[in-house]
N, C-alpha and C positions, 0 to 999 in steps of 0.2 A: 504494500500500500504506500502510495506516494505521500510525502509530507510537504505541504506548502506552509511556509513560515507566516505566522500571524503577526501583524504589525503592532497591534495595541496589546502589549503584555508587559505590565510594569515590572513584574518580578524577573523578567528576562531582559530588561533594558540594558543597553551597553553604553550609554552616554556617560560623560565624566565631567564634573564641575572643576573649575580652576581652583587649585589649592593655594597655600601660602606662598609668598614670594621667596626667592633664594636668600634675600637679605634678612628676612624674618627668621628663616631657618638657621642661617649661619650664626645668628646671635644666641641660639639656644645652647645649653650645656650638652657637650657630646655624650652620646650613649655608649655604655661599655659594651664592646663587641666580644663575643666568646671565641673559642678556638676555631681556627680555620682549617677545614679538612682539604684533601686534594682528590676529589672524586674524578673518576674517568668517564662518567656518564651522567645524564640528567638525574638530579636528586629527587627524592620523594618524601622528604621531611614534611610533616604536617605544619603548616604555617599558623601562627597565632590567631590571625583573623578568621581562619577557617572554622573555628568553634562557633561562630555566629552565623554561618551560612548553612543552608539545608544540605542534607546528604543526598547521594544519588537516588536512594529509594524515596526520599521526601520530594525531590524534584519530579520524579516520575509520577508520584501521586498527584502532585499539583497539575502536571501536564494532562494526566488522564481525566481529572475532574474538569479542567478547562475545556478539553476536547469534547467531553460529554455535554457540557453546557453550550458550547459552540454549535454542536450538531443539532441539539434540541431547538436552538434558535433558528438555525438554517432551515430546519424542517418547516417552521412557521411561515417561511417565505417561499416554500415550494421546492426546497433542495433537500428532500429527505434522504437522498442517496449521496450527499456530499461526503467526500473523503478527506476534507481538510483536517489537519491535526495541529495541536499546539505542541511544539517540541519541548523536551525537557531541558535542553542546552546543558547537559551535565558536563560536557567537555570544557565549556567556558568556566564553570564553577571549579572543575578539577584543576584547571590551569591556575586559578586564583588560590586554590587550597594547598597545592603541593609544591614544595621545593623550587628548584631552579633548573631551567633547561637552556638549550642552545636555540637560536632562531631557526636553524635547520641542522640536520645531522650531516656528517661528512659525506655520506652516501648521497643524500639529497643535493648537497651543494655541488658535488661533482657531476650531477646529471641535470639538475634544474636551476642551479644558482640559488637565488632567493625566491624564485617563482614557486607556486604550488605544484605538488606532484601531479604529473600527467600533462603538464604544459609543453613538454618537449615534443609530443606527438600531436598537439592540438586538441587533446582530449579534455574533457571537463572533469574536475575533481568533485568529490562528494556527490550530491544529488542534483547538480545543475546540469540539465540536459540541454543540448543545442535546441534553440527555439522554444525552450520551456521556461525555466525559472531564471529571472534576472537576479543580480546580486541583492536586490531588495527583498527577494522572496516571492515577488509577484511574477506571474507568467509574463514573458517579454511581449508576446503577441496574444492579447486576450480580446476575443470578439464574441458577440452574441451572448449565449447563455453563460459562457465562462466569465465574461466581463461582468455580467449581472451577479453571478455567484460571488465574485471578488468584491463587488460593491456591497453586497449584503454582509460578507464576512468582515471587511475592514472599514466600511463606511465610505460615503461618496468622495471625501477629500483624499482618500488613500489610493484611489484608482488612477492609473496613468491617464493624464489628459484632463482630469477633473479639476475644477476650480477649488482652491483651498477653502473657499467659503461655501462650497456646495452643501446644500441641506434640503430637507423636505422631500427627498427622493422616495418614491413609493414602489414597492415590489409586491406582487401578489395581494394588492389591496391594502398593504400595511406600510407605514412610513419606516424607513430604515433608521435605526437609532444612531446617534452620533458615535463614531468609533466602530460602528457595525456590530455584528454578533460577537466578535472577538472582544470588543470593548465592554459589551454587556456581560460577557462571561467573566472577564477580569474583575469588573466591579463586584460581581457576586462573590468571587473568591476572596477579594480584598475587603469585604464588609467587616466593619468593627475592628479594623487594624489601627494601631496608634499613629498619630500624626507626627512623623519624624522631625518635622521642622520645629516642633515644640522642644525637641531635645538638642537643638543646635545644628541640625543638618540643613544644608542648602538644597537637598534633594528630597522629593516626596516619596521615592520608592527605596526599598531596602538595599538592593544591589548597588545602586548608584551611591548610596551613603557609604557602603563598604568600600567601593572603588575610590571614592574621594579620600577616605582615611588612608587607604593603601597607597594611593598615588603620592600623598604628602609624605608618608613615612619612607617610601622608596626614594623619593626625591632627596630627602635628607640623608639617607643612607649612601646615596651616590655622591654626596659632597664630602664624605669622610676621606681622610688621607689614605686609608687602606684601599678604598675603591679607586681613588684617583691614581694611586701608584700602579695598581693592576692595569688600569686603562692605558697608562703611559707605557707599560711593558708591552701590552698588546699592540699599541701604535708603533713602537719600535720594531716589533716583530713583523708587522705589516709592511713597514718601510723596507726591511731586509728582503721582503718578498716582492718588492717593486711597486707597492701601492702606498700612497700618502693619504692617510685618514687620521684626523686628530681625535675622533671619538668613535665608540662602538656604533652609535646611532647613525653616524654619517656614512658608514660603509653599507649597512643593511638598508638604509633609506636613501641611497644615492638616486637622484632623480633620473639618471640614465636608465635605470632598470625598468621604470614604469613606461618607457617609450616603446618597449618591445613586448609582444605577446609571448615570446619564448626567450629564454635566457641566451644572451650573447656569449661568445667565448670569454670576453673580458669579465662579464658578470660571474660566470662559473669560476674563473680564476680567482676573483676577489672573494667570492663566497667560500671557496675551498681554503684560501689563505686565512680568512676570517675565523673559520672553525678551528683550524690548526693553531692559530695564534691565541684564540681564547683558551684553548686547552693548555698551551704553553704558559700563559699568564695566570693560570688557575682562576679563570673567570667564574666557573661554577662554584668553587669553594669560597671565594671571597664574596661573591654576590649573595650566596645563601647565608653566610655569617652576618653580613651587615643588614640584610633584609630581615632576618630573624630578630636581631637585636632591636631594630627600629620598629618592627611590628609589635613586639612585646611592649615597647614604650607607648606605642599608639593605643594599645588595648588599655593600658593604665590611664592614659590621658582622656580616653573617650568611653569610659566604662558605662556611663548612663546611656549614651546614644547607642552603643553596641548592644546593650541589653534590650533597648527598645526595638532594634533591628531584629533580634532573635524573637522577641515577643510578636513582632509583625509576622514573621514566618510561621510561628506557632498558631496565630489566629487564622492565617490562610489555610494551614493544614487542618484546623478544626472545621473550617468551612468546606474544604475539599472532602472531608470524611462524610459529610452529609450528602455528597453527590455520588461518590464511588465506594 
């Protein structure tokens, strides 16, 4: 069964608010960093902020409940056979919850550069099929009944070509709710959840609240002497390999890579050197050590908000239990 991503799903949101400035962070007392290991592969240490995120089973429960509510709503508009699903997005949460990894493995770098797996042959990765799903999750070419189905699922403003102010659309004699059936399902799942802004968050949804705290703690961690020295060691290694990059980010996000649908020879060479130099500079060990230390501090500094985030997810799970 094919999964089409639903746009209005607050607990799966991936936006990120702007954190504190570097000047503000540099004025803080440095956090004590623990021992630095020398791992040879991606680490799986449970990160401190993971305690406030839902588990894989909990995310699957939320997704099943939202899918059930979504399809019940779709049936009201004449789409009783709709196969739309709300994905659990466990891989996203897993990435936030566990240790430190490389942007790509050495094997991937040697074949795809920084591009997604499959792009060397023009294939599509994951469940994006040619002429089917666009990066947004909506079918790239939706006409007739399919376009109407998507309008009902996500609301008029989410359909390609629709005006952001579109409203009052009627299907099967009923007005489509704002945010569509996905929005209505999410509102049901999020009923009686705490207002996170009351606890100091700039975000109304729990994942973005976590991401904001995480981004700020990691930004501070990357300003430590330990991390900066590791990055200098990486840069020197890259220079020996024939590539001049001052930061880890500048190599992986070189604008040249986005100009090509498949990796160029230069991109593959840079990505391969990047992975080898990260390993040489102990990127994995240093990054895990500083991220762990600063996330622990962030948990202490944001205890009340993080408890509210966990309460938010618990309320959603109680609501989901009434559905599935």
